N, C-alpha and C positions, 0 to 999 in steps of 0.2 A: 833414512833421514826424511822428515816431512817436507813437502813442497814449501818453498819460501813464498810468503804472500807477496803479491805484486802491488806496486803503488799505482793509483790511477793517474793518467796523464792529465795535464791541464786541458780545458776546453779548447777545441780547434777553431771555433768561430771567433769573430771579432775583427776589428780593422787591421789591415795588413800594412806592410811598409811601402809597397808600391804595387800599382796595377799593371795591366798589359793589354796589347791588342788581341784580337780574336785569334784563336789557335787553328792549326791545321787539324783535320779529322784524325782521331787516334787510330792506331793500327788495330785490326781485329784481335780479340783475345785468343790466347793459346791455352790449351788444357795443361794443368800442372802434371809433371811426371809423378807416377806413383812412387812412394818411398820404398827403398829397398828393405828387405827383411832384415831383422836384427833385433837385439835386445833393446828395450826401451829404457833410456836413462831418465834420471830426474829432470823434469822439464823446466823451462825458463819462461813460460807463458806470462804475459803481462796483461793487466786490466787496461782497457782502452776506452776512452770517451767516445760516444757516438757522434760527437762533433757539434751538438747543439745544446744549449742550456734550456732549462725548463722555461717555457713560455716564449722561447726565441723562434723566429721564423726560419724554417729549414732552407738552406741554400739549394737552388736548382741542381739536379744531378749532372746536367750536361754543361758544366763550366770547367775551365782548366783546373781550378782549385779543387773542385769536387772530384774530378776524374783522378787527379794526382793523389788526393787523400784516399780514395777507394783503392787505388793501386798500392799505395804505401801500406795500407792496412792488410791487404792480401799478401804482400811480400813479407811483412812482419810475421804474420801467422806461419808462412812457409819456412822462414828462417828459424823461428823459435821452435817449430816442430822438429826441424833437422838438428838443431842444437840439442834438443832434448834426447835425440838418439845418439848423437856423435860426441858430445862432451865426454871426456874420460870419466870413468867411474871414480868416485872419491877414494883415495887410498885409505887403508884401514887406520893409519896413524894420523891423518890430517882431515878429519871431517869438518873442522872449523874453517879450514882453507876452502874446501868445496862450497861451504855456505857463503863465505865472503865472495867467491867468484860469482855465484848465482845471484847474490844480493844486488850487485851492480848490473848484471845482465837483465835481471827481472824488473829493473826500475823503469822500463819503457823506452821512450825515445822514438824518433821517426823511422829508424832503420834506413836512413836515406842512402848510405853507401851500398849496402847489399841491394837495395831497390834499383839503384843506378846500374849496377852490374847486370841484374836480371833484365831490366828494361832495355839496355843496350843489346844484349844477346837476343832477346825476343824480337826486337825491331829488325834484326838481321836474319831471322829465321833459325836462331840457335836453340838448342835443347837445354832446358833448365838443369838437367842432371850434370851437364858439363861445367856449369858455372856456379851452381849452388854451394859446393864446398868453399869456393873462393869468396862468395858472398858472405857466408858464415865467418870465414876467417877475417874479412874486413871488419865485421861487427865486433869480433873479439879484440882485435887490435885497437879499434876505436874506443871500446869500453876500458881496456887497460890504460889507454892514454888519459881518459877522463879521471880514473882513480888517481893516477900519478899527478895530473894537473891540479887536483884539488888539495894536495898535500900542503902542509904549512910551509915547506921549503919552496913550493912553486906558487900557485895562486891563492893558497890558504883559504879555501871556501868550505862553508859548513853545510851547504845545500846543493843538491844535484838532482834534477828530474823530480823535484817536489818532495824529496825526503833527505834525511841526513846523509852526508857523504860517507864513503866507506871507512875512512880513518876515524870518523866520529863514532861509528858503530863498533868497529873491530880493533881500533888502535892503529897507529901509524905503521908498525912493523908488519902486521898481517895485511894491511891494505897494500903495502908495497909488494908483498909476496903474492897477493891475489892478482895484482896487475902483471907480475912476472909470469904467473901460471897461465893467465889468459893469453899472454903473448906466445908462450910455448904451445898452448893448445891450438892456437890459430894455425900454425904451420903443421901440427900433427893432423888436424882435420883436413887441411888442404891436400897434404901429401898422401893421406890414407884414402880419401874418398873421391878424389878427382879420377874419373874413369880412364884417362889417358895419361901415361907417364910423362910424355913429352910436354903435354899441356900443363900438368902439375908442376913440372920444372919451370916452365915459362911464367906461370902465374905466381909461383913462389918467389921467383926473382923480382917480378913486378911488385909484389907486396913488400918484400924486404927493402927494395930501393925506396919505395914511397914512405915506409915507416922509419927509415934509418937516418944516418947522419946528414944526408943530402936532402932529406924530406922532412917528415913530421918532427923527429927529434931535433934535427938541426934547426928547424924553424922555432921550436920551443926555446932552444938555447939563445937564439937571437932575440926572441921576445923578452927573455929575462935580462939580457945585457944591453938592450937598445936604449940609448939616451934620447928621450923625446925632444930635448932642446937642440940637438944637432941632427936629428933624423929628417929625412925628406920622403916624398911620395914613392920614389924608386925603391928605397930600402924597405919601406912599409910593404909595398907590393911583393918584393922578393921574400920577405919574411912570411907573409901569409900564403904565398904560392907553395911554400914548403910546409908550414905548420898546419894549415887547414886544407889547402888545395891539393896537396900531394895524394892523400888518400881518396879524395873525390875523383881526381883525374885517374888514379889507378883503377877505381871501380869501373869507369867507362872503358879504359884501355883493356881491362881484363875481360869485360863482356864482349868487346870486339874480338879479342884473341880467341875466346872460346867459340865464337860463331864463325871463325875463319874469314873475317872481314878483309877485303882487298885493301891494298895500301892507300889509295885515294880516300876511301871511306874511313880508314883509321886516322888519317891526317885530319879530316873534317871533324871526326869525333873528338880528337885530342884538343882541337881549338874550342869545341863546345865545352869539354870538361874543364879546361883552364879558365874560361870565362865564368862558368857556373861556380867554380871554386871561389873566385874573387867575389862574385855576387853573394854567395853564402856568407862570406866573412863580413862584407860591408853591411848586410842585413843584420848580422850578429852585433856589430858595433852600434848600429842604430838602436837595436832592441835593448842593449845594455844601458842606453841613455833614456829610452822612453818606456820600457816595459816595467811590469810589476813582478814580485816574487810568485804570485799566483799564476800569472800568465806564462812566465818563463820557466818556472820550476827551479830557479836558482837565484842567487842574490844579484839584483841589478845595481848599476852604478859603481861596480868594482873597478872598471877601467879608469874612470875619472879619479876615484879615491886613491888608486895606486899610481896615478899620473902615467898611465900607459899610453903608448903611441897607438892611435886608432885613426880610421878614416874620419871620424867625427872630430877628433882633436885637431886634425890637420886641416879639414875642409869645412867643418861645421855641419849641422844637420842637413841644410839644403844642399850643400855641395856633395855630401855623402849620398844623399838620395839620388841626385843627378848621376853620380858615378855608378850607383847600383843599376839604374836603368840602362846606362851605356853597356855595362857588362851583360845584363840580361839580353839586350838586343844583339850584342855580338854573338852570344851563345845561340840565339835563335837563327841568326844569319848563317852560322857555321853548319847548321843542319840541312841547308838547302840541297846538297847532293846525297843526303842519307835517306834511303827508302824507308817508308813506314815509321818516320820519326816523330809522329804526333805526340806520343807519350813522353818522349824526351823533352819536347817543347812544353808540355804541360808541367813537367817536373821543374824546369828552370823558372817558369812563371810562378810556380808554387814557392820555390826558394826565394824569389825576389819579393814575394808578397807575404811571407810567413810572419806569424806573430808569436812564435815560440822557438 
């Protein structure tokens, strides 16, 4: 089957949601582990913008945003290369299913969740090969959730990452099944390619808990049933800690597990991950109000049109921006005892100032 063409990501430059203080120096880079031998599967490489538009002034390379973007690009390439090797070969009877799976994977995105797992492991001196299968599994679960999120029974969206959503291209039934298959493939890759059986078990449990009824799926259910007329900030935060924050926190926790982080460091990193997850969601709520389809790669204004409960609907634009900065600073403060955490600091600043 021919390689599925990838959609270009929206430009990475432009005004962000929020700024931040000067970062700590990033940790020294670590060489990527050589990929294991094995048959090469059909890839999922994505076309990626260089980050500047024609005629635009390039951002200095030594800023938190530039460092985070460079790291995210490197992690995306590493994850996509691994997925090209590890995704199961398409079964003889379902080539269209394999195409649907790769269509959504190849649509781009920041690959933030796998990048957080890799960054956490690296800052603690961990080896990439111990956490890379988990990083890939995170991206597969996230992508399946986006396919299902966009369905008419859920958020009913026609655009994702700058191109038609899966159900618009393949129909609702195949989109649902593609999401199901990506979910299964996530655990197959994690359990097959993690080099330590005990670590594979622990990371599998971490991912299952984050993605299940008490995490991402449970948060989605609450989002569908929440009445904005009677909701408050506490319920909104609980919903987003599950729906959005659980996978982001799992990425950090999994990276720490793979690197054998001691308990005090794991506790600090969990506080970082919780605040980063809320910061990500608040930025998402702000961008839904202020972004454009070209900027976001999806339809803006959907939250307000569907009368969804968001940080903007509860606190207004100014209040949501202020809360975003609070969560960013909490995440930065949590990193104080974590050695070599400059890259993690860059990533939460990037999340707070993102424009897509």
